[in-house]
C-alpha positions in Angstrom: 53.2 -3.2 -7.3 51.5 -6.5 -7.3 54.5 -8.8 -6.6 55.6 -12.1 -8.1 52.7 -14.8 -8.2 53.4 -16.4 -4.9 50.9 -19.0 -3.4 49.1 -17.0 -1.0 46.9 -18.9 1.7 45.6 -16.0 3.6 44.9 -12.4 3.3 47.6 -11.7 6.0 50.0 -13.5 3.7 48.9 -11.2 0.7 49.2 -8.1 2.5 52.5 -8.6 4.3 54.6 -8.4 1.0 53.8 -4.7 0.6 55.6 -1.5 2.2 53.9 0.0 5.3 52.1 2.7 3.6 50.3 0.2 1.3 49.9 -2.2 4.2 48.1 0.3 6.2 45.4 1.0 3.3 44.8 -2.6 2.8 44.4 -3.3 6.0 41.9 -0.5 6.4 40.2 -1.7 3.2 39.9 -5.2 4.7 38.4 -3.9 7.8 35.9 -1.6 6.0 34.7 -4.7 4.0 34.3 -6.9 7.0 32.6 -4.2 9.0 30.0 -3.9 6.0 29.7 -7.6 5.7 30.2 -9.3 9.1 29.1 -12.6 8.0 31.3 -12.8 5.2 34.5 -15.1 5.0 38.0 -14.2 3.9 39.7 -16.2 1.2 42.2 -16.0 -1.3 40.6 -16.4 -4.8 42.6 -15.6 -8.1 45.4 -15.0 -5.7 43.6 -11.9 -4.5 42.1 -11.1 -1.1 38.3 -12.2 -1.4 35.1 -11.9 0.6 32.9 -14.8 0.3 29.2 -14.5 1.3 26.9 -16.8 -0.6 29.2 -16.6 -3.3 32.2 -14.3 -4.1 31.1 -10.8 -2.7 34.3 -8.5 -3.6 38.1 -8.7 -4.1 40.7 -6.3 -4.0 44.4 -6.3 -5.0 47.2 -3.7 -5.0 49.1 -2.7 -7.9 52.1 -0.2 -8.5 50.0 2.9 -9.2 46.4 2.0 -7.9 44.4 -0.8 -5.6 41.9 -2.7 -7.5 38.5 -3.0 -6.1 36.2 -5.9 -7.8 32.5 -5.7 -6.6 31.1 -7.5 -9.8 29.6 -5.7 -12.9 26.4 -5.1 -10.7 28.3 -3.3 -8.0 30.0 -1.0 -10.7 26.7 -0.5 -12.3 24.7 0.3 -9.5 27.3 3.3 -8.2 28.5 4.2 -11.7 27.8 8.0 -11.0 29.9 7.8 -7.8 32.5 6.1 -9.4 32.6 8.3 -12.4 35.8 10.0 -11.2 37.9 6.7 -11.3 39.1 4.5 -14.0 36.6 1.5 -14.2 35.8 -1.5 -16.4 33.1 -4.1 -16.1 33.5 -5.3 -12.7 36.3 -3.6 -11.4 37.5 0.0 -10.3 41.0 1.4 -9.8 41.6 3.6 -6.8 44.9 5.7 -7.1 47.4 4.3 -4.7 48.6 8.0 -3.8 45.1 9.2 -3.0 42.8 8.7 0.0 40.3 5.6 -0.6 36.7 6.3 -0.6 36.0 4.0 2.3 32.4 5.2 3.0 31.5 4.5 -0.7 33.4 1.1 -0.6 31.2 0.3 2.4 28.0 1.1 0.7 29.0 -1.0 -2.4 29.8 -3.9 -0.1 26.6 -3.8 1.5 24.8 -3.7 -1.8 26.7 -6.7 -3.0 25.8 -8.5 0.3 22.2 -7.7 -0.3 22.3 -9.1 -3.7 24.2 -12.4 -2.9 21.8 -13.2 0.1 18.6 -12.5 -2.2 20.2 -14.4 -5.0 21.0 -17.4 -2.8 17.6 -17.5 -1.2 16.0 -17.3 -4.8 17.7 -20.5 -5.9 15.9 -22.4 -3.1 12.6 -21.7 -4.4 10.9 -21.1 -7.8 11.2 -17.7 -9.4 10.2 -14.8 -7.5 8.6 -11.8 -9.6 8.6 -8.3 -8.0 6.2 -5.8 -9.5 4.1 -3.0 -9.0 1.1 -3.5 -6.9 -2.4 -3.1 -9.1 -5.9 -2.6 -7.6 -6.6 -6.4 -8.3 -4.0 -7.4 -5.7 -5.4 -5.2 -2.6 -7.4 -8.0 -1.1 -4.4 -10.7 -1.4 -2.0 -8.0 0.0 -4.4 -7.6 2.8 -4.0 -11.0 3.6 -0.4 -11.2 3.2 0.2 -8.3 5.5 -2.1 -9.7 8.1 -0.4 -13.0 8.1 3.1 -11.6 8.2 2.5 -9.7 11.5 -0.1 -12.1 13.1 2.4 -13.6 15.5 4.9 -10.6 15.4 5.7 -9.5 19.0 6.2 -5.8 18.2 2.6 -5.5 16.1 -0.3 -3.9 17.2 -2.2 -6.0 14.6 -3.2 -2.8 12.4 -0.7 -3.2 9.7 -2.9 -4.5 7.1 -5.3 -1.7 7.7 -2.6 0.9 7.6 -1.6 -0.1 4.2 -5.4 0.6 3.1 -5.1 4.1 4.7 -1.8 4.8 3.1 -3.0 4.0 -0.4 -5.7 6.8 0.1 -3.2 9.3 1.6 -1.3 12.3 -0.1 1.9 10.3 0.8 1.1 7.3 -1.4 3.5 6.6 -4.3 1.9 4.3 -6.5 5.2 3.2 -8.1 6.7 2.3 -4.7 3.8 -0.2 -3.5 5.4 -3.5 -4.7 4.4 -7.2 -4.5 6.3 -10.4 -4.6 4.7 -13.1 -6.8 5.4 -16.8 -6.8 3.6 -19.0 -9.4 0.8 -16.3 -9.7 0.3 -16.1 -5.8 1.1 -12.9 -4.0 3.7 -13.8 -1.3 5.1 -10.3 -0.2 4.7 -6.7 -0.1 6.7 -3.5 0.6 5.2 0.1 0.7 7.4 3.2 0.8 5.5 6.5 1.2 6.5 10.1 1.3 8.0 11.6 4.6 9.3 15.0 5.6 12.7 15.6 7.5 12.9 19.1 8.5 12.0 20.8 5.1 13.5 17.8 3.1 11.5 15.2 1.4 12.4 11.6 2.2 10.6 7.9 2.1 9.3 5.8 4.8 9.4 2.3 4.4 6.7 0.5 6.2 5.3 -2.1 6.4 7.5 -5.0 4.7 5.5 -8.1 4.7 6.2 -11.6 3.8 4.1 -14.7 4.3 5.2 -16.6 7.1 6.0 -19.9 4.8 8.0 -17.8 2.7 10.1 -15.9 5.2 13.8 -16.2 5.4 14.2 -16.8 1.7 15.3 -13.7 0.6 12.0 -12.1 -0.6 12.2 -9.4 1.8 15.7 -8.2 0.3 14.4 -8.5 -3.1 11.5 -6.1 -2.4 13.8 -3.6 -0.6 16.5 -3.7 -3.4 13.7 -3.2 -6.0 12.1 -0.4 -4.0 15.4 1.3 -3.7 16.2 1.0 -7.4 12.7 2.6 -8.2 13.1 5.3 -5.7 16.4 6.3 -6.9 15.0 6.4 -10.5 12.1 8.7 -9.4 14.5 11.2 -7.8 14.4 10.0 -4.0 17.4 10.3 -2.1 16.9 8.7 1.3 14.6 6.2 3.2 13.8 6.0 6.9 12.3 3.1 8.9 11.8 1.3 12.2 13.1 -2.1 12.1 15.3 -4.9 13.2 18.8 -3.9 13.9 20.3 -7.0 12.7 18.6 -7.3 9.5 18.3 -3.8 7.8 22.1 -2.7 7.9 22.8 -5.3 5.5 20.7 -3.0 3.1 22.6 0.1 3.9 20.6 1.3 7.1 22.3 2.7 9.9 20.9 4.3 13.2 19.2 7.6 12.1 20.8 9.7 14.9 24.2 9.7 13.1 22.4 12.5 10.8 20.5 14.1 13.8 17.4 12.7 12.7 14.8 11.9 15.3 11.4 10.2 15.5 8.3 11.7 16.7 7.5 8.7 18.8 9.4 6.5 21.2 11.6 4.0 19.8 14.9 2.7 20.5 17.8 4.5 18.7 19.3 1.2 17.3 15.8 0.4 15.5 15.0 3.9 13.9 17.1 3.8 10.8 18.0 5.7 7.8 19.8 4.9 4.5 21.1 7.3 1.6 20.0 6.3 -1.7 22.6 8.4 -3.4 25.8 9.6 -2.1 25.1 12.7 0.2 21.4 11.9 0.2 21.1 12.9 3.8 23.8 15.7 3.7 22.2 18.8 5.7 19.2 16.7 6.8 18.2 16.5 10.2 15.4 16.9 12.5 12.2 15.1 13.5 10.7 12.8 11.0 6.9 13.8 9.8 5.2 10.5 8.6 2.0 10.3 6.9 -0.7 11.1 9.7 -2.3 7.8 8.5 0.4 5.9 10.5 -1.0 7.3 13.8 -4.7 6.3 13.1 -5.5 3.0 14.2 -8.5 1.1 12.8 -11.6 0.9 14.9 -12.9 -2.2 12.8 
């Protein structure tokens, strides 16, 4: 159905060439992408609708029998299990034009790609950042990083560095999910995921995420989050919950936890208590009050 190669200047120009039923799907697809990556910019590239965010994010195009969606090879690889029912190739997937489009899956792919692009762009501004598993030799450096990261944070109680130490000794600690970011041999960031329960279901709690002040706003936090998600999925975990900034974490797939009927055991604004599915349906049939490790609620007396 892709028409003759006209010189499209805008996505509106591209969409208006199609019949009404196809236009409707393309407009919905356009909206889903924009909602998932609100800072992206619309363009025409390769004569296809394109969304740009620190580089090309995704493209789409309509053909006679399918709508092509192009989230780069990394987007296809990350969601290969969920895309298994569709014809795909390196960097592209075909959604049958006579079937409903999987908009929720598309949204998650776009958010993943946005996180990738943001982290990659930030990485170009600094020397190479290595993300690796924390070792015992890192404990002192991690303590300094966490303390410095939260020292001037208005929402901090000053206990975050001690919390990390308590969680390492707890039954909820997962060594593979205590990660550090390293630059030229110096630890500049840290992230920790620990076991949590929602009703009778196992989940993960992300906290704290710490980056040295002079390294903040350079994509290091995003690198830590994405690597943590990758490892957590590999270990078989299906979801993560956190308390955090409502404008930051949605770019990594997080939404208010209330949409799943998940509640905190303490007072926190709904928009700051968030959850993310690491796999499709990771929070299906999951609801209730989150049980964090007890160590979260024990403040240091030192």
